[in-house]
N, C-alpha and C positions, 0 to 999 in steps of 0.2 A: 334539419331535414330528417334525420333518423329519429329524433325524439318525437317529432310530430307524427310519424308513422307507428309509434308505440315501442320503439326499440330502446334498450338501454345500452349505453356505450361505456367501454372500458379500454384501458391501455395496460398491458403487462410487459415488462422486459427492460432493456437498457434505454436509458433516455439521456441524449447528450445535446439537446437543443436549448437548454438553459432552464432554470428554475429560479425562483425569487428574483430579488433585485440586488445587484452587486455581491458583497460579501455575505453569503447566506448564513444566518444564525440556525443551526441544525437543531437546537433546543427549543425553538419556537415554531409556530405554524409557518410553513413555507408557502409564500404568496408572492406574485402570481405563480399558479401551477397548472396542472392539467384540468383540474376541476374548473378553473377560471376560463379555459377556452372551449368548454363544452363537454367533457367527458364526465360520466357519471361516477366512475371509480378508476382509481389508478394504483398500481403496485409496481415499483420500478427500482432500478439502480441508476443513481443520477450520474454516474460516470463509469468508465471502464473499470474493470475489476482490480487492476493494478495501481490505481489512483485514489487518493482521499477525496472525500469521504468514502469508506467501504461500508456503506450502509444501504438498507432498503428504505424506500419511502412509500408509505401507504397514505393515499390521498394527500394530506398536507403535513403529515407527521413523519419524521425520521424514526427509525427503530433500530436497536442495537448499535448505538453510537460507539465507535472505538475510543478508548481511552489511552492517553499518553501520559506517562509519569515523568515529571520533571526531575532533573538531577537533584539528588537530596543534599549532597555536601555533608553528609553525616559523619561524625568523627567518633570513633570507637577506640579503646584503650584496653590492652590486655598486658599484665606483667606476672612473671612467675618468679619464684624465689625458691631455689633449691637448698634445703637445709643440709640434707645428707642423701644418700642413695635411697632411703626408705621415706624421707618425709619432704614434702614439696607444698608450698602455698601458692595460690593463683588468686589474682585480683582482675576483674574485669569491669569496665564501665561502657555501657551502650548509649550511643546518642549523646556524648559529652557536650556537644554544642547545642543540643536541643533544636535540632533543625526540623523543618516541617515537610511532609510529603504532599505534593500537589499533583492531583490528577486533572486533566483537562481533555477537551474533545480536540477538533481539528486545530483550533486556534487557541492561544493561551487565555484569551479573554473568555473563553467558554469553559470556565472552571467547573469541573464536576464535584470535587470536594478537596479540602485540605485536612490532612490528619497530622495532629500534633501528639508527639510522644515524648514524655519527660525522660530524664536520664534514668538509667537502671544500673544498679551496683550488684555485683555478685563477689562473694568472698569464699573461697574453698580451700580445703586441705586434702592432700592425698597422702596416705601412709600405706606403704607396701610391707606386708607381714612375711 
């Protein structure tokens, strides 16, 4: 009706009447949405501010998706050997088990990236004059 009269329509604000079908993949186009029911433009929050996803959706795309980091399980080791009051050696290993860091969106199947870092070793000596 409004389009026939030459108007453009838009919705801006919080929308809690549903988007997409079932489990929404926020990395893809979100369909069906407000463009599919007749609006020319939409910019909205798909849920209340305290619930996930805490994103803005412009037309069919989510912007600024939140990232969640999975537990790393990284194992680090540090050892010190004191030879005397003046001389000390230290040895460090970071990421001994070569764990990966995974960051994902709302659901773990929406992986954003996986970072792998190899082991890093440091050996140091401290001498007090």
